[in-house]
C-alpha positions as CSV (number, residue, x, y, z in Angstrom):
1,M,-5.4,25.1,-0.4
2,L,-6.2,24.1,-3.9
3,T,-9.4,26.1,-3.9
4,K,-7.5,29.1,-2.6
5,I,-5.4,29.3,-5.8
6,G,-8.3,28.1,-8.0
7,V,-6.3,25.4,-9.7
8,G,-9.3,23.2,-10.5
9,E,-11.1,26.0,-12.4
10,I,-7.9,27.1,-14.2
11,I,-7.2,23.5,-15.4
12,Y,-10.8,23.0,-16.4
13,S,-10.9,26.3,-18.4
14,L,-7.5,25.5,-20.1
15,R,-8.7,22.0,-21.0
16,K,-11.8,23.5,-22.5
17,K,-9.7,26.1,-24.4
18,I,-7.4,23.3,-25.8
19,H,-10.4,21.3,-26.9
20,D,-12.1,24.3,-28.6
21,I,-8.9,25.2,-30.4
22,Q,-8.4,21.6,-31.6
23,F,-12.0,21.5,-32.7
24,E,-11.5,24.8,-34.7
25,L,-8.4,23.4,-36.2
26,D,-10.2,20.3,-37.3
27,Q,-13.0,22.4,-38.7
28,L,-10.7,24.3,-41.0
29,D,-11.2,22.8,-44.5
30,N,-8.3,21.2,-46.1
31,P,-6.8,23.4,-48.7
32,S,-9.3,23.3,-51.5
33,S,-8.2,21.6,-54.5
34,E,-7.0,23.9,-57.1
35,I,-9.6,25.4,-59.3
36,P,-8.3,25.0,-62.9
37,E,-10.0,28.2,-64.0
38,L,-8.0,30.3,-61.6
39,I,-4.5,31.3,-62.3
40,D,-1.7,29.8,-60.2
41,S,-1.2,32.9,-58.1
42,A,-4.9,32.8,-56.9
43,N,-4.6,29.2,-56.0
44,Q,-1.4,29.9,-54.1
45,L,-3.1,32.8,-52.3
46,R,-5.9,30.4,-51.2
47,L,-3.4,27.9,-50.0
48,N,-1.4,30.6,-48.2
49,E,-4.6,31.8,-46.4
50,Y,-5.4,28.3,-45.3
51,L,-1.9,27.7,-44.0
52,S,-1.9,31.0,-42.2
53,K,-5.2,30.1,-40.4
54,V,-3.8,26.6,-39.5
55,N,-0.6,28.2,-38.2
56,D,-2.5,30.7,-36.1
57,K,-4.6,27.9,-34.6
58,K,-1.6,25.8,-33.9
59,T,0.1,28.8,-32.2
60,D,-3.0,29.2,-30.0
61,L,-3.0,25.5,-29.2
62,L,0.7,25.6,-28.2
63,S,0.0,28.6,-26.0
64,A,-2.9,26.9,-24.3
65,Y,-0.8,23.8,-23.7
66,E,1.9,25.9,-22.2
67,Q,-0.6,27.6,-19.8
68,Y,-2.1,24.1,-19.0
69,S,1.3,22.7,-18.2
70,V,2.1,25.7,-15.9
71,A,-1.2,25.2,-14.1
72,L,-0.5,21.4,-13.7
73,E,3.0,22.2,-12.4
74,E,1.4,24.6,-9.8
75,L,-1.1,21.9,-8.9
76,L,1.6,19.3,-8.5
77,S,3.7,21.6,-6.4
78,T,0.7,22.2,-4.2
79,V,0.0,18.5,-3.9
80,F,3.7,17.9,-2.9
81,D,3.4,20.7,-0.3
82,I,0.3,19.1,1.1
83,Q,2.0,15.7,1.1
84,N,4.9,17.1,3.1
85,E,2.6,18.8,5.6
86,L,0.7,15.5,6.1
87,K,4.0,13.7,6.7
88,D,5.0,16.3,9.3
89,I,1.6,16.0,11.0
90,L,1.9,12.2,11.0
91,K,5.3,12.4,12.6
92,E,4.1,14.8,15.3
93,Q,1.1,12.5,16.0
94,S,3.4,9.5,16.2
95,L,5.6,11.2,18.7
96,M,2.6,12.3,20.7
97,I,1.2,8.7,20.7
98,S,4.6,7.2,21.7
99,S,5.1,9.8,24.5
100,K,1.6,9.2,25.8
101,S,2.1,5.5,25.9
102,Q,5.4,5.9,27.7
103,K,3.8,8.2,30.2
104,S,0.9,5.8,30.7
105,Q,3.4,2.9,31.2
106,K,5.3,4.9,33.8
107,S,2.0,5.9,35.4
108,Q,0.9,2.3,35.6
109,K,4.3,1.2,37.1
110,S,4.1,4.0,39.7
111,Q,0.6,3.0,40.6
112,K,1.6,-0.6,40.9
113,S,4.5,0.3,43.1
114,Q,2.4,2.5,45.3
115,K,-0.2,-0.3,45.7
116,S,2.5,-2.7,46.6
117,Q,4.0,-0.3,49.1
118,K,0.6,0.3,50.6
119,S,-0.1,-3.5,50.8
120,Q,3.4,-4.0,52.4
121,K,2.6,-1.2,55.0
122,S,-0.8,-2.7,55.7
123,Q,0.8,-6.1,56.1
124,K,3.3,-4.7,58.5
125,S,0.7,-2.8,60.5
126,Q,-1.4,-6.0,60.7
127,K,1.6,-7.8,62.2
128,Y,1.9,-5.3,65.1
């Protein structure tokens, strides 16, 4: 059932995507220290560019985490469905086992009664 919906592959690829985005985010250099030779507006542009890249990566990371959590919810739902199916199967098997044991007990009792009836008949016939 899990392979049918490809949950394992989806979760693996999403984990890899999250790892890659976190790595890229870590690779972004901290905003460079201001270069005194540049005017303030140039330094602000450089900082803005850095913050924009960080924001984009964090947005990608949030999106990947959202997809990952949806995939995990689907996986969990599937696991609960399987658990319920297994409980139902176990109940059915328990009922089958108990009905078989009841039938076998009845069968044993009937066999014993038939044997006792036969032995009584044979004893009666031996008397005559």
